[in-house]
C-alpha positions in Angstrom: 3.1 45.9 48.1 2.9 47.6 45.0 1.9 47.4 41.5 2.8 44.4 39.4 5.3 46.7 37.6 7.1 47.7 40.6 10.2 45.3 40.0 11.5 46.5 43.3 8.6 44.3 45.4 10.3 41.6 47.0 8.8 38.0 48.8 5.3 39.0 47.4 2.3 36.0 47.5 -0.5 35.2 45.4 -3.5 33.0 46.6 -5.0 30.7 44.6 -8.4 28.8 44.6 -7.9 25.6 43.1 -10.8 23.6 41.6 -10.3 20.0 40.3 -12.8 18.7 38.3 -11.5 15.1 39.1 -12.4 15.0 42.5 -15.1 17.7 42.8 -13.0 19.4 45.2 -11.8 23.4 45.8 -9.0 24.1 48.0 -6.6 27.3 48.8 -3.2 27.7 48.2 -0.5 30.2 48.5 2.6 30.8 46.4 5.2 33.1 47.4 7.1 34.9 44.4 10.2 37.0 44.7 8.6 39.6 42.3 5.1 40.0 41.7 4.9 38.0 38.2 4.6 40.1 34.8 2.9 37.6 32.4 -0.1 35.1 33.1 2.3 32.4 31.6 4.6 33.2 34.9 1.9 32.5 37.4 1.0 29.2 35.6 4.4 27.8 35.6 4.8 28.8 39.2 1.5 26.7 39.9 3.0 23.8 38.1 6.6 23.7 39.6 5.0 24.2 43.3 1.5 22.3 43.2 2.2 19.4 40.3 -0.5 21.2 38.2 0.9 21.0 34.7 0.3 24.4 32.7 -1.6 22.4 29.6 -4.5 21.5 32.1 -4.7 25.0 33.7 -7.6 27.2 33.3 -6.5 30.5 35.4 -8.7 33.2 35.6 -8.6 36.4 37.7 -11.5 38.4 38.8 -13.6 36.0 36.6 -11.7 36.9 33.4 -9.4 34.1 31.6 -5.9 34.6 31.1 -3.9 34.2 28.3 -0.6 32.9 28.9 0.9 36.1 26.9 -1.4 38.5 28.7 0.6 41.6 30.7 -0.9 41.4 34.4 0.1 44.9 34.8 -3.4 45.7 32.6 -5.5 43.9 35.9 -3.7 46.0 38.4 -2.4 42.5 40.1 -1.0 43.4 43.7 0.5 40.9 46.3 -2.1 39.1 48.2 -4.7 38.9 45.4 -6.3 35.9 44.6 -6.4 33.8 41.1 -8.6 31.1 40.0 -7.6 27.7 38.8 -9.5 25.1 37.4 -8.0 21.8 36.2 -8.7 18.6 35.7 -6.0 16.9 38.2 -2.5 16.8 39.5 0.4 15.4 37.7 3.8 14.0 38.2 5.3 16.7 36.9 8.9 16.5 38.1 8.7 12.5 37.2 7.7 13.8 33.7 10.2 16.3 33.1 13.0 13.9 34.2 11.6 12.1 31.5 11.6 14.3 28.8 14.9 15.4 29.6 16.7 12.2 29.4 14.6 11.6 25.8 16.5 14.8 24.8 19.9 14.4 25.8 19.6 10.5 24.3 18.3 11.5 21.0 21.1 14.3 20.9 23.8 11.6 21.6 22.3 9.2 19.1 22.3 11.7 16.5 25.6 13.0 16.7 26.6 9.2 16.0 27.0 10.6 12.1 27.7 6.8 10.5 25.6 3.7 10.3 27.2 0.4 11.2 27.4 -2.6 8.8 25.3 -5.5 9.4 26.5 -7.5 12.3 28.4 -4.7 13.8 28.1 -3.2 16.8 26.9 0.7 16.7 29.6 2.9 18.2 28.5 4.9 20.9 30.3 7.7 22.9 30.4 7.3 27.2 28.0 9.7 27.5 24.9 8.2 25.6 25.8 4.5 27.1 25.7 6.2 30.6 22.3 7.8 29.9 21.0 4.0 28.9 22.5 2.2 31.5 21.1 4.8 33.9 17.6 4.4 32.4 18.2 0.4 32.9 18.7 0.6 36.5 17.2 3.7 37.7 13.7 4.8 38.3 13.3 6.1 34.6 12.3 3.0 33.2 9.4 2.3 35.5 8.2 5.7 34.9 8.8 6.2 31.4 7.1 2.7 30.1 4.8 2.2 33.1 3.5 4.3 36.1 3.5 7.7 34.3 1.1 6.5 31.8 -1.1 3.6 33.4 -2.7 2.1 34.2 -5.7 3.8 32.1 -8.9 5.5 33.2 -7.0 7.4 35.9 -7.1 11.3 35.2 -4.0 11.8 37.0 -2.3 9.6 34.3 -4.5 11.6 31.5 -2.8 14.7 32.9 0.8 12.9 32.9 0.3 12.3 28.9 -0.9 15.4 27.8 2.3 17.1 30.1 4.2 14.7 27.9 2.9 15.7 24.9 2.8 19.5 25.2 6.6 18.9 26.6 7.8 17.2 23.6 8.0 14.2 25.1 6.3 12.4 22.5 8.3 13.7 19.5 11.3 13.0 21.5 10.1 9.4 22.3 9.2 8.8 18.6 12.6 10.0 17.6 14.3 8.1 19.5 12.4 4.7 18.8 13.6 5.7 15.1 16.8 5.9 16.0 17.1 2.8 17.4 15.7 1.3 14.3 18.4 2.6 12.1 19.8 -0.8 13.0 18.1 -3.4 11.8 19.9 -6.0 13.3 19.2 -7.1 16.9 22.4 -8.4 18.0 24.0 -5.2 16.4 22.4 -3.7 19.1 24.0 -3.2 22.4 22.1 -4.7 25.2 21.2 -1.3 27.1 20.2 -0.1 23.3 18.1 -3.2 23.4 16.5 -2.2 26.8 15.8 1.3 24.9 13.8 -0.5 22.3 11.6 -2.3 24.8 11.0 1.2 27.0 10.0 3.2 23.9 7.8 0.3 22.7 6.1 0.0 26.2 5.8 3.6 26.6 3.9 4.2 23.2 1.2 1.3 24.5 0.7 2.7 27.4 0.4 6.4 26.4 -2.2 5.3 23.5 -5.2 5.7 25.7 -7.4 7.8 23.5 -7.9 8.1 19.8 -6.4 11.5 20.0 -3.0 10.2 21.8 -3.0 7.8 19.1 -3.0 10.2 16.1 -0.4 12.1 17.7 1.5 9.0 17.8 0.8 8.3 13.9 1.7 12.0 13.1 5.5 11.0 14.3 5.3 7.8 12.1 4.8 5.7 15.6 2.8 2.9 13.2 6.2 2.3 11.1 8.6 1.9 13.8 5.9 -0.5 15.8 5.8 -2.6 12.9 9.7 -3.1 12.7 9.9 -4.0 16.2 7.1 -6.3 15.9 9.5 -7.9 12.7 12.6 -8.1 14.5 12.6 -12.0 14.2 10.7 -14.3 12.0 8.3 -17.0 14.0 7.8 -19.0 10.9 11.4 -20.5 11.2 11.5 -23.0 13.8 15.0 -22.7 14.2 14.5 -18.9 14.9 11.9 -19.6 17.7 14.3 -22.3 19.7 17.3 -19.7 19.3 15.4 -17.1 20.6 13.5 -18.4 23.4 15.8 -17.2 25.8 16.4 -13.6 24.4 13.8 -12.3 27.1 14.6 -8.9 25.8 13.9 -9.6 22.2 10.5 -11.2 23.0 9.2 -8.4 25.1 10.1 -6.0 22.4 8.2 -7.8 19.8 5.2 -8.1 22.4 4.7 -4.8 23.1 5.2 -3.8 19.5 2.0 -6.2 18.9 -0.1 -4.6 21.9 1.2 -1.3 20.1 -0.3 -2.0 16.7 -3.5 -3.3 18.3 -4.2 0.1 19.7 -3.5 1.8 16.6 -5.6 -0.9 14.8 -8.6 0.8 16.2 -8.5 3.9 14.7 -10.0 3.7 11.4 -7.3 5.3 9.1 -4.9 2.4 10.3 -7.4 -0.3 9.1 -5.9 -0.1 5.5 -2.3 0.4 6.2 -2.3 -2.6 8.4 -4.3 -4.9 6.4 -2.1 -4.4 3.5 0.9 -5.5 5.7 0.8 -9.5 4.7 4.2 -9.6 6.8 2.5 -7.8 9.6 -0.4 -10.1 9.8 1.3 -13.2 9.5 3.8 -12.3 12.4 0.9 -11.7 14.7 -0.7 -14.6 14.1 2.7 -17.1 14.0 3.3 -15.2 17.5 0.0 -16.1 18.8 0.8 -19.7 18.4 4.2 -19.9 20.1 4.6 -21.1 22.9 6.8 -18.7 24.2 3.8 -16.5 24.5 0.8 -16.8 26.7 -2.8 -16.8 25.4 -3.3 -13.4 26.4 -1.0 -12.4 23.8 -3.0 -14.4 21.0 -6.2 -12.5 22.0 -4.3 -9.4 21.6 -2.9 -10.6 18.0 -6.9 -11.6 17.1 -8.1 -8.0 17.9 -5.8 -6.6 15.4 -7.9 -8.6 13.0 -11.2 -7.9 14.8 -10.5 -4.1 14.8 -9.1 -3.8 10.7 -12.4 -6.0 9.7 -14.7 -3.5 10.1 -13.5 -1.7 6.9 -15.1 -3.6 4.3 -11.9 -2.4 1.9 -9.6 -4.4 3.9 -11.3 -7.7 3.5 -9.8 -8.8 0.2 -6.3 -8.6 2.2 -7.3 -10.6 5.1 -9.7 -13.1 3.3 -7.0 -15.1 1.8 -5.9 -18.5 1.9 -2.4 -17.7 3.8 -4.3 -15.5 6.5 -7.1 -17.3 7.1 -5.7 -20.9 7.2 -3.2 -19.2 10.2 -6.4 -17.3 11.7 -8.4 -20.6 11.6 -5.0 -23.1 12.8 -4.2 -20.7 15.7 -7.2 -22.3 18.1 -5.9 -25.5 17.6 -2.5 -24.8 18.1 -3.5 -23.0 21.5 -5.9 -26.3 22.0 -2.8 -28.5 21.8 -1.0 -26.9 24.5 -3.5 -26.5 27.3 -5.2 -29.6 28.8 -8.4 -27.8 29.6 -10.5 -24.6 27.7 -9.7 -22.3 30.4 -11.1 -18.8 30.0 -8.2 -17.4 28.0 -8.5 -19.9 25.5 -12.3 -19.6 25.4 -12.1 -16.0 24.5 -9.5 -16.4 22.4 -11.9 -18.9 20.4 -14.7 -16.5 20.3 -12.4 -13.7 19.4 -11.2 -15.4 16.6 -14.6 -16.7 15.5 -15.9 -12.6 15.6 -12.8 -11.7 13.3 -14.2 -14.7 11.0 -17.7 -13.4 11.0 -16.7 -10.0 10.2 -15.5 -11.3 7.2 -18.1 -14.0 6.9 -21.7 -12.0 6.2 -20.3 -8.9 4.0 -17.5 -10.8 1.9 -18.2 -14.4 1.8 -17.4 -14.5 -2.1 -14.0 -14.0 -1.0 -13.6 -16.5 1.5 -12.3 -20.0 -0.1 -14.9 -22.8 0.1 -12.5 -25.5 1.3 -12.4 -23.0 4.3 -16.2 -23.0 5.2 -16.0 -26.4 7.0 -13.3 -25.5 9.4 -14.7 -22.0 10.1 -18.3 -23.9 10.8 -16.5 -26.0 13.3 -14.8 -23.7 15.3 -17.8 -21.4 15.3 -19.9 -24.4 16.7 -17.5 -25.3 19.4 -17.3 -21.4 20.6 -20.7 -21.3 20.7 -21.2 -24.8 22.5 -19.1 -23.8 25.1 -18.9 -20.0 26.0 -21.7 -18.0 27.6 -22.3 -14.3 27.6 -21.6 -13.7 31.5 -18.3 -16.2 30.8 -17.1 -14.1 28.1 -17.9 -10.9 30.4 -15.8 -12.0 33.3 -12.8 -12.2 31.3 -13.3 -9.3 29.7 -13.7 -7.2 32.9 -10.6 -8.9 34.6 -8.6 -8.0 31.6 -9.9 -4.6 31.3 -10.8 -5.1 27.6 -13.2 -2.0 26.2 -15.0 -1.8 22.9 -14.5 1.3 21.3 -17.7 1.1 18.9 -20.5 -1.1 18.9 -21.9 0.2 15.5 -20.0 -2.0 13.3 -21.3 -4.9 15.0 -24.6 -4.0 15.4 -24.5 -3.0 11.3 -23.8 -6.6 10.6 -26.4 -8.1 12.1 -28.6 -5.9 9.9 -26.6 -6.6 6.5 -27.1 -9.8 4.3 -24.7 -11.7 2.4 -24.1 -10.3 -1.2 -25.5 -13.3 -2.8 -25.0 -11.7 -6.2 -21.2 -11.5 -5.9 -21.1 -15.0 -4.5 -19.9 -17.3 -7.1 -21.2 -20.5 -6.9 -24.7 -21.4 -4.9 -25.0 -20.8 -1.5 -24.2 -24.6 -0.2 -25.6 -25.5 3.1 -22.1 -25.2 4.5 -22.4 -21.7 3.6 -25.5 -20.9 4.8 -24.4 -22.6 8.2 -21.4 -20.2 8.5 -23.4 -17.0 7.9 -25.8 -18.0 10.5 -23.2 -19.0 12.9 -21.4 -15.6 12.3 -24.5 -13.7 13.6 -24.9 -15.7 17.1 -21.0 -14.9 17.0 -21.4 -11.4 17.1 -25.0 -11.8 19.1 -22.6 -13.5 21.8 -19.9 -10.9 21.7 -22.5 -8.0 21.9 -24.4 -9.6 24.4 -21.1 -10.1 26.8 -20.2 -6.6 26.1 -23.9 -5.1 26.7 -23.7 -6.8 30.4 -21.0 -4.1 31.4 -22.2 -0.7 32.3 -18.9 0.9 30.5 -20.6 -0.4 27.0 -24.0 0.2 28.0 -23.3 3.8 28.2 -21.6 3.5 24.5 -24.4 2.4 23.7 -26.5 5.4 24.4 -23.9 7.4 23.2 -23.8 6.1 19.8 -27.8 6.4 19.6 -28.1 2.3 19.1 -30.4 1.5 21.9 -33.6 1.1 19.5 -31.4 -0.8 17.0 -30.6 -3.4 19.2 -34.0 -3.7 20.8 -35.1 -4.6 17.1 -32.8 -6.9 16.6 -35.5 -9.9 17.6 -37.4 -8.5 14.6 -34.6 -8.3 12.0 -32.6 -11.4 12.5 -33.5 -14.8 11.3 -35.7 -17.0 13.3 -32.5 -19.3 14.2 -31.1 -16.3 16.0 -33.8 -14.8 17.5 -33.9 -17.0 21.1 -30.3 -15.0 21.5 -31.5 -11.2 20.4 -34.5 -12.0 22.5 -32.1 -12.7 25.7 -29.7 -9.9 24.7 -32.9 -7.1 24.8 -34.1 -8.8 28.1 -31.1 -8.5 29.9 -30.2 -4.6 28.7 -33.5 -3.9 29.4 -33.2 -5.1 33.2 -29.7 -3.3 33.2 -30.5 -0.2 31.8 -34.5 0.0 30.7 -35.6 0.6 27.4 -38.9 1.6 25.7 -40.2 0.4 22.7 -38.3 1.4 19.3 -39.8 4.7 17.7 -41.6 4.3 14.7 -39.3 5.8 12.7 -36.6 3.3 13.9 -38.6 0.2 13.3 -39.0 1.7 9.8 -35.5 2.1 9.2 -34.7 -1.0 11.0 -37.1 -3.2 8.2 -35.8 -1.1 5.2 -31.8 -1.9 6.2 -32.9 -5.5 6.8 -34.3 -5.7 2.9 -31.8 -3.5 1.5 -28.1 -4.7 0.3 -26.0 -2.2 2.3 -28.3 -2.7 5.7 -27.7 -0.3 7.9 -25.3 1.8 5.8 -26.4 5.2 4.7 -29.9 4.6 6.3 -28.8 5.3 10.0 -28.2 8.6 9.4 -31.7 9.5 7.9 -33.9 10.9 10.4 -37.3 12.1 8.5 -39.9 10.0 7.4 -40.1 11.4 4.5 -36.7 10.5 3.6 -37.6 6.7 4.5 -40.3 7.1 2.2 -38.0 8.6 -0.4 -35.9 5.6 0.1 -38.7 3.0 0.1 -39.6 4.7 -3.3 -36.6 4.6 -4.9 -36.2 1.0 -3.8 -39.3 0.1 -5.3 
């Protein structure tokens, strides 16, 4: 064997030490080449095609030197039989991802070639080629691969690798372009059946792709939120006639449902809170779907989760705390109760999360809530607290795989006092009651979350353990038994030390300030605490 620059070398081989961080294993493999590769990219592409390790997750090194893709191997005098080291997260399904990306590329190219848009009620003219592509997706494995098996379930390293490969191969951009092209036809009935299936594939694929905030922000860059809005609003559920007419249209129901799930995923991203809250039509549609017998109670939980997420930003409250929205939100539970003879776990969880969404509005924005809604809110929260325990809610969340992305907004609410200066009328007994009940609902949900290891780790990661331990001293006497029980269970699970003196000072100051923990939680010195207290006095 000769040097890298010798193009006459045939049938050479390179050795690879493969170190997988997901499995903590190290293996050795050999790859045959017709000629020695000239640049590192060629080596990485060979590893991808032969060993199903995408280029985007590889770290390639030679003689302890990390190689960049464009580096010339001739500079390192690589010879046949030499050994490279590859560290990576996990193997992926490279062939299946590449097949999906290629199908998306062909579909986008064919649809973009359709230069004229049809008038309302006229089916979009399609070439035989694009129709064949759509039908092949429906009847082949592509539908299952792209919309489910490549990206779901979450929490698996192989699926994360598939998503990274899909993203770096241009698949996400193509998917969003295809989703947008389908929406150039406003009327669902104007789409041929196979193109309706394509819309469902796009919505389901985006929903399952958005596992992390990083992936969700990539979707936002391609206008994914607006596309989800359009699918969600394909049919209005305010019209009872529309419900009856569409009850057998399984594809339409599915397209709207997966769009709701996608909006729910995006609602966890802070920069999406206001854009979603400002769309009253989207909020009404989500609530109307949550009360429809055409959808399960799980869909209702997803709908109310959108409200829980966007209510974390206080500037959304003026859009959400309006009579038309709040009345629907409260009425959702009543509608679901009439559809179920018994209060099964899904219905109880739905009522609890509806109470949590309302609690996030009551404590900071009581002045926005119409007084005639105070009594219904009080009734809903009281029923929830009587019928649901933290272990029962934890069991439902675990079964459904529901995971909180942050605990900070809910802990902040427990430290926050209602701004009585902004309440137009005197605090009535009912108003005082719903504020107290709101704290109890938040404590119930927080207690349930902290019974799970994933949220205990999140609490530690967000450096909030001390603030939870302080809760029995912070919350009013009515809520202290719940707070003590929460802290006792947390101490049993992870062990907690008494809070530091600095944290106690910050917690006490937060309780006395109108802003609560906001602006105080980031203060780390006793001098700053003293300055805050002096300023307040």
